[in-house]
N, C-alpha and C positions, 0 to 999 in steps of 0.2 A: 790873150783871149778875146773875142770879140764880146760887146755888150748889146744887149737887148734893146731896140729902140724905144721898148716900153720902158726900160730900166732907166735910160737917160734920160728921159722926158718925165719921169716920175709916174708912169702911168702903171697900173696893175699887169701881171704877166698875161691874162687872158686876153688882152687887148693884141696880142701877137698871133692870136690863132686864126686861121682863115675858117670858112664854113665849113670846109672838108675836115679840116682838123677838129672842129667842134663836133662833127657828126661821128668821127671814129672815138674821140674822147667821150661823147655821149653814150655811145653804145657800149663801150669796154666798161664804162663806170656803170652802167645798167646791169651787164653781165654779171660783174662782181656784186653788185647791189643785191640781186636775185638770189645769187649763190650764197651770200652771207643770211638773206632772209631764210631760206632752205634750213642751213646749218642750225640757225636759232630756233627755228620751229621743232627740230628735232631736239634741241637741249630742252625745250619746253615741254615737249610731249612724250620724251624717253620714260620718265618716272611714272606716269599714268600708263602709257602702254605696259610697261613691266608689271604694275601692280595687278593689271587686268589679265596679263598673259602668263605670268608666273607665279603670282600671288604676292601679297604684301610681305610676307616673311622673306622671301627671297629677292625682292626687287632691289634693296640697298646693295647687295653683293651683284646681282646679275646685270644690273643697269650699268655700271662700267664696262662692262664686257661688251655691251652693244655699241659703246662709244669706241673701244678698242677696233672693233670689225669696221666701223664706220672710218676710222683713221686710216687702216690698212687698205680698205678700198680707195680712199683718198690718195694715198701714197702711190698705189698701184695706178690709177688713171692720171695723176699728175705726171708721172714717168713716161707711160705711154703718149698722151696726147702732148706733153711738153716737145717730145722729139719729132711727133707728127707735125706739130706747128712749125717747127723750122723747116721740115722737108717739102710740106704740102701747103703751107700758107697758115697765118694765125687765124684769119676770118673764117675760112671753111671748117676748120678744125674746133674753133670756139662754138661754132653752131652746133655741131654735133655733140660737144660736151655737155652743152645746155638741154637740148632734147633729152639726152640720157637721164641727166639727173632730175629733171621735171617728171619724166614718165615714172621713173622708180620712186620718187618721192611719192606719187599718187597712189601707186601700188602697196605702199608701205601700210596705207589704212585698211588694207585687205588682209593683213597678218592675223594668223590664228594661233600662233605659238611663238616659243623662242628662236626656234630656227628659220622659220621663214622670215620672222622679222630681222633677223641677221642678214639674210640673203638679200632682202631689199635694201638693207642700209649698206652692204658691201657695194651693192651694183650703184646706189645713188652716189656712195663715196666715188666710185671712179669717175663718173660725170663731173661731181663737184671738184675733183682733185686738178681736172685740166683748165679751169677757168683762170686762176690767178696768174699764172705763168704767162699763158696766151694773151689775157687783158693787158698786163703791164708791158709785154713785149710789143705789143701792137701799137700801145701809145708812146713807148719810147722810141720806136722806129719810125713814128709818123709825125709828131710834133717837133719844132725846132728845138736843138740842143739846148738854147738859153732858157727855154719854158719847161724843160724835161721834168726837173726836180720838183716844181711846184705843181705841176699838172700830175704827177703821180702820188704825190702827197696827197692833193684833193680827191684822186681817184680812191686811194685808201680811205681816207676820212668819210667819203660819201657811203662807204660799206656800213657805217652806222646807222643809215637811213634805213637800210633793210634789216638792221639788228631791231632797230626801234618799230618799224612796220611790224615784224613779227611779235615784238612785245604787245604792240596795240591790238593785233590780231588775237593773240592769246588772251588779252583783258576781256576783248569781247566774247570770245568764246566762253571763258570762264564765267562772266555775268550772265549768260543766257541759263534759264532754268531748265528748258528742254531745247535740245537740239533737232533740227530737221533730219527726216529719213532715221530717227532713232540713232545717229551717231554719238560716239563719245567723244569728249575734249580732242583727246589725243588722236582720233581719227580724222575728225573735221581739220585739226591742224596741217595732217599731212596732205589731205586732199585739197586744201588751199595753197599748199607748196608746188603743187604741180601746175599752176597758172603761168609761171614764167616760161614756159614752152611756147607761149604766143609771141615773144620777143624773137623767136628765131625766123618769124615769117618776115620780119623787117629787116633783119640782120642779111639773110640769105639773098635779098634782092638787090640791096644797094651796096653794102660794105666791100671796100676794095683791099686789097692786099697792100702794104705799105711800100713805096717805091725801092726804100733802103733793102727790104728783103727780096723784091724783085730782081733788083742788081746784085744782090749776095748769091741768090740762086744762078742767076745766068754766069755771073763770074766763077762760082763754083763748077758749073758744068764744065767750062772751059778749061779750069785747073784742075780738075778732079778732086775738089773739097768736098768732103762729105758733109752735108747739112744736118743737124739733129743727130749726131753719132755721138753715143756715149763713150765708144771706144777712143774717138778724138778727145772728148772732154777729159776723159781719166788718164790720158796718156801725155796730153800734152803739158810741159813743165810750168807754165804759166797758168793755164786755165784748170788744169787738176788741182793745184795749190787753193786757188779762188773757190773751188767747187768743195773741197773737203773742209776747209776751214769755215767757209759759209754755210755748209751743212750744220756744222757744230754750233755756231752761232745762232742759227735759225732754230734749230731744234731745242734750244734753251727757252727761247720765247714761245713757241709752238707747244711745248710740255706744259710751260706755266699758264697758258690759257686752255688749251684742250684737255690735258692732262689734269689740271687741277681746276683752275678758275670757273669754267663753265660747269663745274658741278655745284655752283651756289644755288641753283635752284633746289638742290636736295637739302641744303640748310634752310633755305626760307620755306620749304614744304614742312620741315618739323618744326620751325618757329609757329608756323600758322596753326598747326596741329595742337600743339601746346598751348597757343592762344585759344583755340576755340574748344578744348577739352571740356570745359565745365558748361558748355551750352548744349550738350546732347545733340549735335547735329547728325541728320542722317549721313550715310556713307556717300551718297549722291551730291548733297551738298557741300559735304567737306572736299570732295574731289574739285567741284567747281570752284570752292574758295583757294583751294591750292593752285589750281590751273590759273586763276585771276592774278594772286600775289606772286606767283613764280615769273608771270609776266610783269608784273610791276617792278619785280626786281631787275628783270632784263632791262627794261625801259631806263631805270636808274642806273644800272651799268654802263649803258651806251651813251647816255647824256655825259657821262664822266670820259667816256672812251673818246667821244668827238672832240671834247675839249684836248684830251691827251694826245690824240694823232694830229690836232692841228698846231699844237704847241711842239712836239717833237719833228714834225715836218718842218717847222720853222727853224728848230735848233739845227737839224741836219742840212739846211740849207746855209745858214749863218755861223756855226760853230764847227761843222765838220760830220760826215756820216759816222765815223768811228766813236766820237765823242757822245753823239745823240744816242747812238745805239747801246754804249755801256750804261749810260745814265737810265736810258728806258728799262733795261733789265734790271737794274738795281732797283729802281721805283716799283717795278712790277713784283718784286719779291717782298718788300716792305709790304706793300697794299694786300697781297695774297696771304700773309701771316695775319694782317690786321683783321681780316674778314674770318679767316677760318678759326682763329683763337677767340676774335673779340665780338663777332656778331651774334649775340645772344637774346637780345630784347626787340620787339617788333619794330620799335620807332628807331633802332640803330641801323636797320637797312636802308633809311633814307639818306643817310650821308655816308655809311660806310661802302656800299655797293657803287656809288660813283666815283670813290676814290680808288677802289679796284678797278673799275673800267679805265680809269684815267690812266693808271699804272701798265696794265696787262696789254690794252689795245694800243698804246703808244709805240710799243714795239714794232707793231706791224706797218706803222707809218713809214719807219725807218727802211723797213725791208722793201717796200714797194719802190723807194727811191733809190736803195744801195743796191739792190741785187742786179737789174738790168746793167749797172755800170761796171759789173765785174766780168761780162762775157761779151764775146763778137757777136755781130749779126747772125751768122751761121750756126751759134751754139747758144743764143740768147734765151730762147723759150726752154731749149734743154738745160741751160745752166741754171736759170730761176727755178724751174721744176724741180731740178735735182736738189737744190738747197731746201726748198720750200717744203717739197712732198716726201723726199727720203726722210726728212724730219718728221713726218707723220708715222713713218713705221717706229721711230724710237718714241715719238709722243704716244704711239699707242700701247706701251708698255707701262705707261704712267696709270692709266684708269686700272689696267690689270694689278701693277703694284699697290695702288691705293685699296683695291678690293682685298687682297691677300694681306695687308698690314690690317686693314679694317676688321678683316675675319679674326685673325689672330689677338687681336685686343678685345675681342667681345662681340664684333658685329653691330654695335650700336652706334648713334650718331656721334658720341664723343670719340670712338674709335676712329671714325670717318675725318673728324676735325684733325685729329693728331697725325693720321696717314697724310692728308693734305700739307701740313705743315712740313713733315719730312721729305716729302717729294718736291717741295717749292725750292729746297736748295739747290736743285738743277739749275735754276735761273743764274746763280752766281758763276757757274761754269762757262756759261757763254761769254761772260766778260772776258775771262782768261785767254781766249783765242783771238780776240779782236786786235791785239797787236801784230800778229802775224798777216795780217790783211791789209791791202792798200787803201790810202786815203784818197777818193775819187772826187772830192769837191772841186768844182770849177774845172774839170777835165771832161774833153770830148769822149763819147762812148768809144771803146776798145775796138779795134778791126784785128784781123790776122797779121 
């Protein structure tokens, strides 16, 4: 296999990128960064929205349902936009998905009840679901093979900037005694989440389709190859194996984060409530304090997440994709149990949440590197989206399961903690299927 000129001269990988490579990498990274910003604003706003829309008594149970709806929309959008990206181009379809999730995020602040809130979250999820598969396929098809893995690892690591930005936004909103226009903290978060639509102005004007995709489209037209076909993906003896086993492995990590880990604001909120109970704060002040400290928790989680992603992206490049994948899932399991059972005191979140972020988000750095290497150009966006987004359907069952277990055990915060620990066992199932997938380290992208 050829070696990068940057590698042979001891220079970093990014020295191999041209100006056009940098432009594509930057746009794809910003698209995924803003996508993650939107996701985390939802996680921060969810509990406050539910307390206002359905009442505090039902918020702990119904909050996870809204996450399930969001994940179902995410899965639906990922499957639709993933296939469209292979058929009509990564850049065009990426633009459409960004516009959809931005607009519907803004509409979420207008919710008046549980039902319309879920409708907006489902539509937002459709847009959000398209971005990851399209962004990683866009970069994988554009940059040279020799720098593909570190570029994709960095793209995923930069997603923590979006998460941290969401945390800073939440902290700023939570610190304000009175918000403009009479907005409540959760409404302000959703309104700010609509801003990434402006990115589309730049995307639509200049972003070109990768030459590798253009060549595959033209060759497919001559040979009768269907681009973006789930029928082809799931009937081909090689690609269907990668798709189904990749789905199981990805689902474990997705459930670990979205089905369990992203509910840490609920635990943080309960700790803040207990911490301030003796001070007789007003309901409005308590809501602001909870919004602020939930955002601090998200910030802490993503400081650890950036370190975890960079660490495991390096491990995937040096020790192999499957080794890094298995270790990341195991560390995610241990760190989740630590927080759900051990986070009891206000001061503990300053070290426990970064550890959980390190474990849970490290899995996603391996996703970004490994998944595009499992599928050919004609099915790359489709295959990545299948593994990453059908996993959302399975992950959507986790919040529902947590709610049911929580309700059956009494419906309180201790029941919620116990439910989270039981569901986290699914992380270990992902490790079991990895021997059935190929090792792709130092291999070129596959073709038909």
